[in-house]
C-alpha positions as CSV (number, residue, x, y, z in Angstrom):
1,X,187.0,-42.8,289.4
2,X,184.1,-41.2,291.4
3,X,181.5,-41.6,288.7
4,X,182.3,-45.3,288.1
5,X,180.3,-48.0,289.8
6,X,181.7,-50.6,292.1
7,X,181.7,-53.2,289.3
8,X,183.6,-50.9,287.0
9,X,186.2,-50.2,289.7
10,X,186.5,-53.9,290.4
11,X,187.2,-54.7,286.7
12,X,189.7,-51.9,286.4
13,X,191.5,-53.1,289.5
14,X,191.6,-56.7,288.3
15,X,193.0,-55.7,284.9
16,X,195.3,-53.1,286.3
17,X,197.1,-55.4,288.8
18,X,197.8,-57.9,286.0
19,X,198.9,-55.1,283.7
20,X,201.2,-53.7,286.4
21,X,202.8,-57.1,286.9
22,X,203.3,-57.4,283.1
23,X,204.8,-54.0,283.0
24,X,207.3,-55.0,285.7
25,X,208.2,-58.2,283.9
26,X,208.6,-56.6,280.5
27,X,210.5,-53.7,281.8
28,X,212.9,-55.9,283.7
29,X,213.5,-58.1,280.7
30,X,214.2,-55.1,278.5
31,X,216.3,-53.3,281.2
32,X,218.8,-56.1,281.6
33,X,221.1,-55.2,278.6
34,X,221.3,-51.6,279.9
35,X,222.0,-52.8,283.4
36,X,225.4,-54.3,282.4
37,X,226.6,-51.0,281.0
38,X,225.4,-48.8,283.8
39,X,226.8,-51.2,286.4
40,X,230.2,-51.0,284.7
41,X,230.1,-47.2,284.9
42,X,229.0,-47.4,288.5
43,X,231.8,-49.7,289.7
44,X,234.5,-47.8,287.8
45,X,233.4,-44.6,289.6
46,X,232.7,-42.9,286.3
47,X,230.7,-39.8,287.0
48,X,228.9,-38.8,290.2
49,X,226.1,-40.7,291.8
50,X,223.6,-38.2,290.5
51,X,224.8,-38.8,286.9
52,X,224.5,-42.6,287.3
53,X,221.0,-42.2,288.8
54,X,220.0,-40.0,285.9
55,X,221.2,-42.6,283.4
56,X,219.0,-45.2,285.1
57,X,216.0,-42.9,285.0
58,X,216.5,-41.9,281.4
59,X,216.3,-45.6,280.3
60,X,212.8,-46.1,281.5
61,X,210.8,-43.7,279.2
62,X,212.1,-45.4,276.0
63,X,211.4,-48.9,277.5
64,X,207.9,-47.8,278.7
65,X,207.0,-46.9,275.1
66,X,207.1,-50.7,274.3
67,X,206.1,-52.2,277.6
68,X,203.0,-50.2,278.5
69,X,201.0,-51.3,275.4
70,X,202.2,-54.9,276.0
71,X,201.3,-54.6,279.7
72,X,197.7,-53.3,278.9
73,X,197.2,-56.2,276.5
74,X,198.4,-58.8,279.0
75,X,196.4,-57.2,281.8
76,X,193.2,-57.5,279.7
77,X,193.9,-61.1,278.7
78,X,194.9,-62.3,282.2
79,X,192.4,-60.2,284.2
80,X,189.3,-61.0,282.2
81,X,190.7,-64.6,281.7
82,X,190.8,-65.0,285.5
83,X,187.3,-63.6,285.9
84,X,186.1,-66.0,283.2
85,X,187.9,-69.0,284.8
86,X,186.2,-68.3,288.1
87,X,182.8,-68.0,286.4
88,X,182.5,-64.3,287.3
89,X,181.6,-63.4,283.6
90,X,178.8,-66.0,283.8
91,X,177.6,-64.5,287.0
92,X,177.5,-61.0,285.4
93,X,175.5,-62.4,282.5
94,X,173.0,-64.1,284.9
95,X,172.5,-60.7,286.5
96,X,171.6,-59.2,283.2
97,X,174.8,-57.4,282.6
98,X,176.0,-57.8,279.1
99,X,179.6,-58.6,278.2
100,X,179.9,-55.4,276.2
101,X,179.4,-53.5,279.4
102,X,182.9,-54.7,280.4
103,X,184.2,-52.6,277.5
104,X,183.6,-49.4,279.5
105,X,186.1,-49.9,282.4
106,X,188.5,-51.8,280.1
107,X,188.3,-48.9,277.6
108,X,189.0,-46.3,280.3
109,X,192.2,-48.2,281.3
110,X,193.2,-48.7,277.7
111,X,192.8,-45.0,276.9
112,X,194.7,-44.1,280.0
113,X,197.6,-46.3,278.9
114,X,197.5,-44.8,275.4
115,X,197.7,-41.3,276.9
116,X,200.7,-42.3,279.1
117,X,202.4,-43.9,276.1
118,X,201.7,-40.9,274.0
119,X,203.3,-38.7,276.6
120,X,206.3,-40.9,276.6
121,X,206.8,-41.0,272.9
122,X,205.9,-37.4,272.1
123,X,207.4,-35.5,275.1
124,X,209.3,-37.5,277.7
125,X,210.8,-40.2,275.5
126,X,212.8,-37.9,273.1
127,X,214.0,-35.8,276.1
128,X,215.1,-38.8,278.0
129,X,216.9,-40.4,275.0
130,X,218.7,-37.2,274.2
131,X,219.8,-36.8,277.8
132,X,220.9,-40.4,278.1
133,X,223.0,-40.4,274.9
134,X,224.5,-37.0,275.7
135,X,225.3,-38.0,279.2
136,X,226.7,-41.4,278.2
137,X,228.8,-39.8,275.5
138,X,230.2,-37.3,277.9
139,X,231.1,-40.0,280.5
140,X,232.6,-42.3,277.9
141,X,234.5,-39.4,276.3
142,X,235.9,-38.4,279.7
143,X,237.0,-42.0,280.3
144,X,237.9,-43.2,276.8
145,X,240.5,-45.5,278.5
146,X,237.6,-47.8,279.6
147,X,237.1,-48.8,276.0
148,X,240.6,-50.2,275.7
149,X,240.5,-53.8,276.8
150,X,243.6,-55.3,278.6
151,X,245.5,-58.1,276.9
152,X,244.2,-57.3,273.5
153,X,246.1,-55.8,270.6
154,X,244.0,-52.8,269.7
155,X,244.5,-51.6,266.1
156,X,241.7,-49.0,266.0
157,X,244.0,-46.1,266.6
158,X,245.4,-44.3,263.6
159,X,248.9,-45.7,262.6
160,X,249.3,-47.2,266.1
161,X,249.0,-50.6,267.8
162,X,248.3,-50.5,271.6
163,X,248.6,-53.2,274.1
164,X,248.2,-53.0,277.9
165,X,248.6,-55.7,280.6
166,X,246.0,-54.3,283.0
167,X,243.7,-51.4,283.8
168,X,243.2,-50.1,287.3
169,X,239.7,-50.0,288.8
170,X,239.5,-46.3,288.2
171,X,240.4,-46.8,284.5
172,X,242.9,-43.9,284.6
173,X,246.0,-46.0,285.1
174,X,247.4,-48.6,282.8
175,X,250.1,-51.1,283.7
176,X,252.5,-52.7,281.1
177,X,252.0,-50.3,278.1
178,X,253.1,-51.3,274.7
179,X,252.9,-48.9,271.7
180,X,254.0,-49.9,268.2
181,X,254.0,-47.2,265.4
182,X,253.8,-48.1,261.8
183,X,257.0,-46.7,260.2
184,X,256.6,-48.2,256.7
185,X,258.2,-51.4,255.4
186,X,261.8,-50.4,256.3
187,X,261.3,-49.1,259.8
188,X,259.6,-49.5,263.1
189,X,259.3,-47.7,266.4
190,X,258.3,-49.5,269.6
191,X,257.7,-47.9,273.0
192,X,257.3,-49.8,276.3
193,X,256.5,-48.4,279.7
194,X,256.0,-49.9,283.1
195,X,252.8,-47.8,283.7
196,X,250.9,-44.8,282.4
197,X,248.4,-42.3,283.7
198,X,245.6,-41.6,281.2
199,X,244.1,-38.2,280.7
200,X,241.2,-37.9,278.3
201,X,240.9,-34.8,276.1
202,X,237.5,-35.3,274.4
203,X,237.3,-31.8,272.9
204,X,240.7,-32.4,271.2
205,X,239.9,-36.0,270.2
206,X,242.9,-37.5,271.9
207,X,244.3,-39.3,275.0
208,X,247.3,-37.9,276.8
209,X,249.5,-40.7,278.2
210,X,251.9,-39.9,280.9
211,X,254.3,-42.8,280.6
212,X,256.7,-43.7,283.5
213,X,259.7,-46.0,283.5
214,X,260.0,-46.9,279.8
215,X,262.1,-46.9,276.6
216,X,261.7,-46.3,272.9
217,X,263.3,-48.6,270.3
218,X,263.8,-47.6,266.7
219,X,265.6,-49.4,263.9
220,X,265.8,-49.5,260.0
221,X,265.7,-52.9,258.3
222,X,267.9,-51.7,255.4
223,X,270.7,-50.8,257.9
224,X,270.8,-53.4,260.7
225,X,273.7,-51.8,262.4
226,X,271.6,-48.7,263.1
227,X,269.6,-49.0,266.2
228,X,268.4,-46.4,268.7
229,X,267.3,-46.9,272.3
230,X,266.0,-44.0,274.3
231,X,265.2,-44.6,278.0
232,X,263.1,-42.2,279.9
233,X,261.8,-41.8,283.5
234,X,258.7,-39.9,282.4
235,X,257.3,-39.0,279.0
236,X,254.0,-37.6,277.6
237,X,252.4,-39.3,274.5
238,X,249.3,-38.0,272.8
239,X,247.1,-40.6,271.1
240,X,244.4,-39.7,268.6
241,X,241.1,-41.4,269.4
242,X,239.2,-40.8,266.2
243,X,236.2,-43.0,266.3
244,X,236.1,-43.2,270.1
245,X,235.1,-39.6,270.9
246,X,233.4,-37.4,268.4
247,X,235.5,-34.4,267.2
248,X,232.3,-32.5,266.2
249,X,229.1,-31.9,268.2
250,X,226.9,-35.0,268.3
251,X,224.2,-35.0,265.7
252,X,220.7,-35.4,267.1
253,X,219.0,-38.5,265.6
254,X,215.3,-38.6,264.7
255,X,214.2,-40.6,267.8
256,X,215.7,-37.8,270.0
257,X,213.7,-35.0,268.2
258,X,210.4,-33.6,269.4
259,X,207.2,-33.8,267.5
260,X,207.5,-30.2,266.4
261,X,211.0,-30.7,265.1
262,X,210.1,-33.7,263.1
263,X,207.1,-32.0,261.5
264,X,209.2,-29.0,260.6
265,X,212.0,-31.0,259.0
266,X,212.3,-30.1,255.2
267,X,215.8,-31.3,254.7
268,X,217.1,-34.3,252.7
269,X,216.0,-36.8,255.4
270,X,212.4,-35.5,255.4
271,X,211.0,-39.0,254.7
272,X,212.9,-40.4,257.7
273,X,211.6,-37.6,259.8
274,X,208.0,-38.3,258.7
275,X,208.3,-42.0,259.5
276,X,209.7,-41.1,262.9
277,X,206.8,-38.7,263.4
278,X,204.2,-41.4,262.9
279,X,206.3,-43.9,264.9
280,X,205.6,-41.7,267.9
281,X,202.2,-43.4,268.0
282,X,203.1,-47.0,267.2
283,X,205.8,-48.9,265.3
284,X,204.8,-51.2,262.6
285,X,207.7,-52.9,260.9
286,X,206.4,-53.6,257.4
287,X,204.8,-50.2,257.0
288,X,207.9,-48.5,258.3
289,X,210.0,-50.4,255.7
290,X,207.7,-49.6,252.8
291,X,207.5,-45.9,253.9
292,X,211.3,-45.6,254.1
293,X,211.6,-47.1,250.6
294,X,209.0,-44.6,249.3
295,X,206.5,-47.3,248.2
296,X,204.0,-45.8,250.6
297,X,203.5,-42.5,252.2
298,X,204.6,-42.4,255.9
299,X,201.0,-41.9,257.1
300,X,199.6,-44.9,255.2
301,X,202.6,-47.1,255.9
302,X,202.5,-46.5,259.7
303,X,198.8,-46.3,260.3
304,X,197.5,-49.1,258.0
305,X,198.2,-51.8,260.6
306,X,196.3,-49.7,263.3
307,X,193.3,-49.3,261.0
308,X,193.4,-53.0,260.1
309,X,193.5,-54.2,263.7
310,X,190.7,-51.7,264.6
311,X,188.5,-53.0,261.9
312,X,189.0,-56.6,263.0
313,X,188.3,-55.7,266.6
314,X,185.0,-54.0,265.7
315,X,184.1,-57.0,263.6
316,X,184.6,-59.4,266.5
317,X,182.6,-57.4,269.0
318,X,179.3,-59.2,268.2
319,X,181.0,-62.5,269.1
320,X,181.3,-61.3,272.7
321,X,177.7,-62.1,273.6
322,X,177.9,-65.6,272.2
323,X,178.7,-68.5,274.6
324,X,181.5,-70.9,273.8
325,X,180.4,-73.3,271.1
326,X,177.7,-71.0,269.7
327,X,180.0,-69.3,267.1
328,X,179.5,-70.4,263.6
329,X,183.3,-70.3,263.1
330,X,183.8,-72.9,265.9
331,X,181.2,-75.4,264.9
332,X,183.2,-77.0,262.0
333,X,186.2,-77.3,264.4
334,X,183.9,-78.9,267.0
335,X,182.5,-81.4,264.6
336,X,186.0,-82.3,263.3
337,X,187.2,-82.8,266.9
338,X,184.2,-85.1,267.7
339,X,184.8,-87.1,264.6
340,X,188.5,-87.6,265.4
341,X,187.7,-88.7,268.9
342,X,185.2,-91.3,267.5
343,X,187.8,-92.6,265.0
344,X,190.5,-93.0,267.7
345,X,188.1,-94.8,270.1
346,X,187.0,-97.2,267.4
347,X,190.6,-97.9,266.4
348,X,191.5,-98.6,270.0
349,X,188.6,-101.1,270.3
350,X,189.7,-102.9,267.2
351,X,193.2,-103.2,268.5
352,X,192.1,-104.5,271.9
353,X,189.8,-107.1,270.3
354,X,192.7,-108.3,268.0
355,X,195.0,-108.6,271.0
356,X,192.5,-110.7,273.0
357,X,192.0,-113.1,270.1
358,X,195.8,-113.5,269.7
359,X,196.6,-114.0,273.4
360,X,193.7,-116.3,274.2
361,X,191.8,-116.3,277.5
362,X,193.5,-114.2,280.2
363,X,194.6,-115.7,283.5
364,X,193.8,-113.5,286.4
365,X,196.9,-111.9,287.8
366,X,197.7,-109.9,290.9
367,X,197.9,-106.3,289.8
368,X,201.3,-104.8,290.0
369,X,201.9,-102.0,292.4
370,X,204.6,-99.4,292.4
371,X,206.7,-99.0,295.5
372,X,206.2,-95.9,297.5
373,X,209.8,-94.9,296.9
374,X,209.9,-95.6,293.2
375,X,210.7,-92.9,290.7
376,X,209.2,-91.6,288.6
377,X,205.7,-92.1,289.6
378,X,202.5,-90.8,288.0
379,X,202.5,-87.7,290.2
380,X,206.2,-87.0,289.2
381,X,205.3,-87.1,285.5
382,X,202.3,-84.8,286.1
383,X,204.4,-82.3,287.9
384,X,207.1,-82.3,285.2
385,X,204.4,-81.9,282.5
386,X,202.9,-78.9,284.3
387,X,206.3,-77.4,284.9
388,X,207.5,-77.9,281.3
389,X,204.3,-76.4,279.9
390,X,204.8,-73.2,281.8
391,X,208.6,-73.2,281.2
392,X,208.2,-73.5,277.4
393,X,205.5,-70.9,277.4
394,X,207.4,-68.4,279.5
395,X,210.7,-69.0,277.7
396,X,209.0,-68.4,274.3
397,X,207.4,-65.2,275.7
398,X,210.7,-63.9,277.2
399,X,212.7,-64.6,274.1
400,X,210.1,-63.0,271.8
401,X,209.9,-59.9,274.0
402,X,213.7,-59.5,274.2
403,X,214.1,-60.0,270.4
404,X,211.3,-57.6,269.7
405,X,212.9,-54.9,271.8
406,X,216.3,-55.6,270.2
407,X,214.8,-55.4,266.7
408,X,213.1,-52.0,267.5
409,X,216.4,-50.8,268.9
410,X,218.3,-51.8,265.8
411,X,215.6,-50.7,263.3
412,X,217.2,-47.2,262.7
413,X,220.6,-48.8,262.1
414,X,219.2,-51.4,259.7
415,X,217.5,-48.6,257.6
416,X,220.5,-46.2,257.9
417,X,223.1,-48.7,256.7
418,X,220.9,-50.6,254.2
419,X,221.3,-54.0,256.0
420,X,219.8,-56.9,254.0
421,X,216.8,-58.8,255.4
422,X,218.8,-62.1,255.5
423,X,221.5,-60.5,257.5
424,X,219.0,-59.4,260.2
425,X,217.5,-62.9,260.2
426,X,220.9,-64.4,260.6
427,X,221.7,-62.1,263.4
428,X,218.6,-63.1,265.4
429,X,219.3,-66.8,264.5
430,X,222.6,-66.6,266.4
431,X,221.3,-64.2,269.0
432,X,218.5,-66.6,270.1
433,X,220.8,-69.2,271.8
434,X,222.4,-66.4,273.9
435,X,218.9,-65.3,275.0
436,X,217.9,-68.8,275.8
437,X,221.0,-69.3,277.9
438,X,220.5,-66.1,279.8
439,X,216.7,-66.5,280.4
440,X,216.6,-70.2,281.4
441,X,217.0,-69.5,285.2
442,X,214.3,-66.8,285.2
443,X,211.9,-68.9,283.2
444,X,212.5,-71.9,285.5
445,X,212.0,-69.8,288.6
446,X,208.7,-68.3,287.4
447,X,207.5,-71.7,286.0
448,X,207.8,-73.3,289.4
449,X,206.0,-70.5,291.1
450,X,203.2,-70.5,288.6
451,X,202.8,-74.3,288.3
452,X,202.7,-74.9,292.1
453,X,200.7,-71.7,292.7
454,X,198.0,-72.9,290.4
455,X,198.0,-76.4,291.9
456,X,197.7,-74.8,295.4
457,X,194.9,-72.6,294.2
458,X,193.0,-75.6,292.8
459,X,193.6,-77.6,296.1
460,X,195.7,-80.2,294.3
461,X,198.5,-79.8,296.9
462,X,195.9,-80.5,299.7
463,X,194.9,-83.7,297.8
464,X,198.6,-84.7,297.6
465,X,199.0,-84.3,301.3
466,X,195.8,-86.2,302.0
467,X,197.2,-89.1,299.9
468,X,200.4,-89.2,302.0
469,X,202.7,-87.3,299.6
470,X,204.8,-84.7,301.4
471,X,205.9,-81.5,299.9
472,X,209.5,-82.6,300.0
473,X,208.6,-85.6,297.9
474,X,206.9,-83.3,295.4
475,X,210.1,-81.3,295.1
476,X,212.2,-84.2,293.9
477,X,211.2,-84.3,290.2
478,X,211.4,-80.5,289.9
479,X,214.9,-80.3,291.4
480,X,216.0,-83.1,288.9
481,X,214.5,-80.9,286.1
482,X,216.5,-78.0,287.4
483,X,219.7,-80.0,287.4
484,X,219.0,-81.2,283.9
485,X,218.5,-77.6,282.8
486,X,221.8,-76.6,284.4
487,X,223.6,-79.5,282.6
488,X,222.0,-78.4,279.3
489,X,223.2,-74.8,279.8
490,X,226.7,-76.0,280.5
491,X,226.7,-78.2,277.4
492,X,225.3,-75.3,275.3
493,X,227.9,-72.9,276.6
494,X,230.7,-75.4,275.9
495,X,229.6,-76.3,272.3
496,X,227.5,-74.1,270.1
497,X,227.1,-70.9,272.2
498,X,230.7,-69.5,271.7
499,X,230.5,-69.8,267.9
500,X,227.0,-68.3,268.0
501,X,228.3,-65.3,270.1
502,X,231.1,-64.8,267.6
503,X,228.7,-64.6,264.7
504,X,226.0,-62.5,266.4
505,X,228.7,-60.0,267.7
506,X,230.1,-59.7,264.1
507,X,226.7,-59.3,262.6
508,X,225.7,-56.7,265.2
509,X,228.8,-54.7,264.4
510,X,227.8,-54.9,260.7
511,X,224.3,-53.6,261.5
512,X,225.7,-50.8,263.7
513,X,228.2,-49.9,261.0
514,X,231.1,-50.4,263.4
515,X,234.5,-51.7,262.5
516,X,235.2,-55.3,263.6
517,X,237.3,-55.8,266.7
518,X,240.7,-57.5,266.4
519,X,239.6,-60.8,268.0
520,X,239.2,-63.2,265.1
521,X,242.5,-62.2,263.4
522,X,245.0,-60.6,265.7
523,X,246.9,-59.7,262.6
524,X,250.7,-59.7,263.2
525,X,251.0,-59.4,266.9
526,X,250.7,-62.3,269.4
527,X,252.2,-63.1,272.8
528,X,254.0,-66.3,273.2
529,X,255.2,-68.2,276.2
530,X,257.6,-66.8,278.8
531,X,256.7,-63.2,278.0
532,X,257.8,-63.3,274.4
533,X,256.1,-61.0,271.9
534,X,256.0,-62.1,268.2
535,X,255.5,-59.6,265.3
536,X,255.6,-60.7,261.7
537,X,254.8,-59.4,258.2
538,X,253.6,-62.7,256.7
539,X,252.8,-66.1,258.1
540,X,252.2,-69.0,255.7
541,X,250.6,-71.8,257.7
542,X,250.8,-74.4,254.9
543,X,254.6,-74.1,254.7
544,X,255.1,-73.0,258.3
545,X,257.1,-70.0,257.1
546,X,257.5,-66.5,258.6
547,X,258.4,-63.4,256.7
548,X,259.8,-60.4,258.6
549,X,259.8,-62.0,262.0
550,X,260.5,-60.0,265.2
551,X,260.6,-61.5,268.7
552,X,260.7,-59.3,271.8
553,X,261.6,-60.9,275.1
554,X,260.0,-58.7,277.8
555,X,260.6,-58.6,281.5
556,X,257.0,-59.1,282.9
557,X,257.8,-57.0,286.1
558,X,259.4,-53.9,284.6
559,X,258.0,-54.4,281.1
560,X,261.5,-53.7,279.6
561,X,262.9,-55.4,276.5
562,X,265.6,-57.9,277.4
563,X,266.3,-59.3,273.9
564,X,265.2,-58.5,270.4
565,X,265.5,-61.0,267.5
566,X,264.9,-60.1,263.9
567,X,264.9,-62.5,260.9
568,X,264.0,-61.8,257.3
569,X,262.7,-65.5,257.1
570,X,262.0,-68.2,259.6
571,X,261.0,-71.8,258.8
572,X,259.9,-74.5,261.1
573,X,262.0,-77.7,261.2
574,X,259.9,-80.8,261.7
575,X,262.9,-82.8,262.5
576,X,264.5,-80.6,265.2
577,X,261.2,-79.0,266.3
578,X,262.7,-75.5,266.3
579,X,262.5,-72.4,264.1
580,X,265.4,-71.9,261.6
581,X,266.1,-68.2,261.3
582,X,267.7,-66.6,258.2
583,X,269.3,-63.2,257.5
584,X,268.8,-61.5,260.9
585,X,270.3,-60.2,264.1
586,X,270.0,-60.4,267.9
587,X,270.4,-57.6,270.4
588,X,270.5,-57.9,274.2
589,X,269.5,-55.0,276.5
590,X,269.9,-54.0,280.1
591,X,268.9,-50.8,281.7
592,X,267.8,-49.2,278.4
593,X,271.2,-49.8,276.7
594,X,272.4,-52.3,274.1
595,X,274.7,-54.9,275.8
596,X,275.1,-57.3,272.9
597,X,274.7,-57.4,269.2
598,X,275.1,-60.3,266.8
599,X,274.3,-60.7,263.1
600,X,273.7,-64.1,261.5
601,X,272.9,-65.7,258.1
602,X,271.2,-68.8,259.6
603,X,270.5,-69.6,263.2
604,X,268.3,-71.7,265.3
605,X,267.1,-70.5,268.7
606,X,265.9,-73.2,271.2
607,X,264.1,-70.6,273.3
608,X,261.5,-70.1,270.5
609,X,259.4,-73.0,271.6
610,X,256.0,-72.1,270.1
611,X,255.1,-74.4,267.3
612,X,253.3,-73.2,264.1
613,X,249.9,-74.3,265.5
614,X,250.4,-71.7,268.2
615,X,250.1,-68.9,265.7
616,X,246.9,-70.3,264.1
617,X,244.8,-70.1,267.2
618,X,242.1,-67.5,267.7
619,X,242.1,-64.8,270.3
620,X,238.6,-64.3,271.5
621,X,236.8,-62.6,274.5
622,X,235.5,-64.7,277.3
623,X,231.9,-64.9,276.1
624,X,233.2,-66.3,272.8
625,X,235.2,-69.1,274.3
626,X,234.1,-72.4,275.8
627,X,235.0,-73.3,279.4
628,X,238.1,-75.4,278.5
629,X,239.3,-72.8,276.0
630,X,239.0,-70.0,278.6
631,X,240.8,-72.1,281.2
632,X,243.7,-72.7,278.9
633,X,243.8,-69.0,277.9
634,X,243.9,-67.9,281.5
635,X,246.7,-70.4,282.2
636,X,248.7,-69.0,279.4
637,X,248.3,-65.4,280.5
638,X,249.0,-66.4,284.1
639,X,252.3,-68.1,283.2
640,X,253.2,-65.0,281.3
641,X,252.8,-63.0,284.5
642,X,249.6,-61.1,283.5
643,X,246.7,-60.2,285.7
644,X,243.7,-62.5,284.9
645,X,241.2,-61.4,287.6
646,X,238.5,-60.3,285.1
647,X,238.9,-63.4,283.0
648,X,238.9,-65.6,286.1
649,X,235.5,-64.1,287.2
650,X,234.1,-65.0,283.8
651,X,235.5,-68.5,284.1
652,X,233.8,-69.0,287.4
653,X,230.5,-67.6,286.1
654,X,230.5,-70.0,283.2
655,X,229.8,-72.7,285.9
656,X,228.0,-70.6,288.5
657,X,225.4,-69.1,286.2
658,X,223.9,-72.4,284.9
659,X,223.7,-73.7,288.5
660,X,221.4,-70.8,289.5
661,X,218.6,-72.7,287.6
662,X,218.2,-75.5,290.2
663,X,219.1,-73.0,293.0
664,X,216.4,-70.6,292.0
665,X,213.9,-73.5,291.7
666,X,214.8,-74.7,295.2
667,X,214.2,-71.1,296.5
668,X,210.9,-70.9,294.5
669,X,209.4,-74.1,295.9
670,X,208.6,-72.8,299.4
671,X,207.5,-69.4,298.0
672,X,205.0,-71.1,295.7
673,X,203.0,-72.3,298.7
674,X,203.3,-68.9,300.4
675,X,201.5,-67.5,297.4
676,X,198.4,-69.6,298.3
677,X,195.2,-68.8,296.5
678,X,196.7,-65.9,294.6
679,X,197.8,-68.4,292.0
680,X,199.9,-67.5,289.0
681,X,199.8,-63.7,289.6
682,X,201.5,-63.9,293.0
683,X,203.9,-66.5,291.7
684,X,205.1,-64.3,288.8
685,X,205.4,-61.3,291.1
686,X,207.6,-63.1,293.6
687,X,209.6,-64.7,290.8
688,X,210.3,-61.4,289.1
689,X,211.3,-59.9,292.4
690,X,213.8,-62.7,293.1
691,X,215.1,-62.5,289.6
692,X,215.7,-58.8,289.9
693,X,217.6,-59.2,293.1
694,X,219.8,-62.0,291.6
695,X,220.6,-60.1,288.4
696,X,221.4,-56.9,290.3
697,X,223.7,-58.7,292.7
698,X,225.3,-60.8,290.0
699,X,226.1,-57.9,287.8
700,X,227.3,-55.7,290.7
701,X,229.6,-58.4,292.1
702,X,230.8,-59.4,288.7
703,X,231.8,-55.9,287.8
704,X,233.5,-55.5,291.2
705,X,235.5,-58.7,290.6
706,X,236.4,-57.6,287.1
707,X,238.2,-54.5,288.4
708,X,239.9,-56.3,291.3
709,X,237.6,-55.1,294.2
710,X,236.6,-58.7,295.0
711,X,238.4,-62.0,294.7
712,X,237.3,-63.8,291.4
713,X,236.0,-66.8,293.3
714,X,233.8,-64.7,295.6
715,X,232.6,-62.5,292.7
716,X,231.6,-65.4,290.6
717,X,230.0,-67.7,293.2
718,X,228.5,-65.3,295.8
719,X,225.1,-65.0,294.2
720,X,224.7,-68.8,293.9
721,X,225.9,-69.4,297.5
722,X,223.6,-66.7,299.0
723,X,220.5,-67.9,297.1
724,X,221.3,-71.5,297.8
725,X,221.4,-71.1,301.6
726,X,218.3,-68.9,301.5
727,X,216.6,-71.6,299.5
728,X,217.7,-74.3,302.0
729,X,216.4,-72.3,304.9
730,X,213.0,-71.7,303.5
731,X,212.8,-75.2,302.0
732,X,213.3,-76.9,305.4
733,X,211.0,-74.4,307.1
734,X,208.1,-75.7,305.0
735,X,205.5,-77.9,306.7
736,X,205.8,-81.4,305.4
């Protein structure tokens, strides 16, 4: 800025550094959801390093579209607010420099931010989004097997149910493969294999399974004596993956199209294209909705809010030159505040006089003094109040920003699938507890840095030391607050959060137009104890009655069928505590051949130990289970001989993640005093840096533990342990 004066450069620099910090914070908050997906691709070695790096870089233009305007706004508020708090604005006025003069450097910075945002939305954003979705689709299509979760009956394949025990770290090898084909009411075909090599054929829309060490079992219910077993050493199985990989070239969505393509669109979706054209400048929710419905033209619907805010800003410009209290708008509020203070003071005097009359003359007493070691003292309450103020403020800001970005991300899906407004509100209602749980450690970390940084800047820490209060004593109430936050997170994760995650996941699938996963109702397939697999046509929980029950006893090592039981009906006996089977048969197997066959009219099998309540339970992913539920689920799978490494990592993280709140506060305490006179700005910068390091490490180690590259205990607790020892080191290095 060669033509700008020193004052202009100073104002630009002051606003810019606050805006840069806001840009880092907002970008980090918005980048976290994408971080999980990219880390999973990185750990599973999907694609080259250059492709993973390109995925990272392609995320930023779309995020910058939202974060740059927010950062400029925050930079102006914080930068000019800091100058006003330090009386620099008053100094400028005393020198004869009007406040409107500040608009010039601020305007230059705002216009620069607008041009960068315009370049992102018009040029770089569509290119990056198109590249990201194309590259991600190619990577996922080349490794479709990653989308098949172990230990879950997957019914999304056409006419096929798939179950696998475990997936290798590379994702191309499955262990313990179970395939059940729907053969109508009278027949069934089941194939089991010890392992399989998975080869994706995205152009043909299928997976090629190279099965090894398995057998295929077929039978017809109308003829129980007919049963076929085919053992094989190797066999190739094609599986259609319709819905996983697109069979046709991917359609380019409106956000991926350039400005020229949107303007030239004359097809059936021209209104959507026009809305997207104007969204390149700024998104306004209500106007976009009205424009999509046809109530307003796209230009009016999308630009009305800009015009309205511009008019309000111009109308408020004359207020800049008025000092606080001079505004006619503020005078009624000032008079009301003065009158309320007068009323409260008079009421206090009346109560004090009535108390003196009732108690009679007072006897002089020795004033009570608090012990130096008592807790809590007045200073403790003051620290907690400052911390909680910034914590609530930052938590509200982080949650709002995250939900705003999520809403903008889902806006196209909401309009495309005609999602009702109440469904969207319900989704965010259940999404908010998850955000609070995830953002508490970061908000606590930044709150400590800001609160203590501001106290240090205002020399309040010096006053505490002069009063004989050490820094270690000041840390006690804040560490107790961190422990309380961790306990609250554990309680939330153990009570309401699993249900909230179930609801928000189901609602998000509805908004995205995706079919629901087979978690809530595992249909007719469920694993029992001792490696028994149950399949049934009907289960009546009120009468404890099965219809068309099949039980497979499987060897957990070789994944071969040892025994197969079929019964047309099965009823639970409350007296004997066993299942009574009717009209069925039993076959025993060894080495892929039938070694025993028995038909029966009625029979009770003592080895079927699962009670009716066992079949009423829900099968949920780890995020949708409480800590005790996940622990019991892991124990059940472990007794059945399954690999539970990924679930064990999640189990450890359910305890490790909440404890990062007090650990991060312990680490933040010494750094807050290193900030010194830089106050809140330096504190937020250090806090965000620490948060970025923790989230990167936690996601990387968690992904490595999930694929068996690290022990679950180490993968779940390493970030907490490392940050705890760093915190202890810097904490005890502080001067008292």
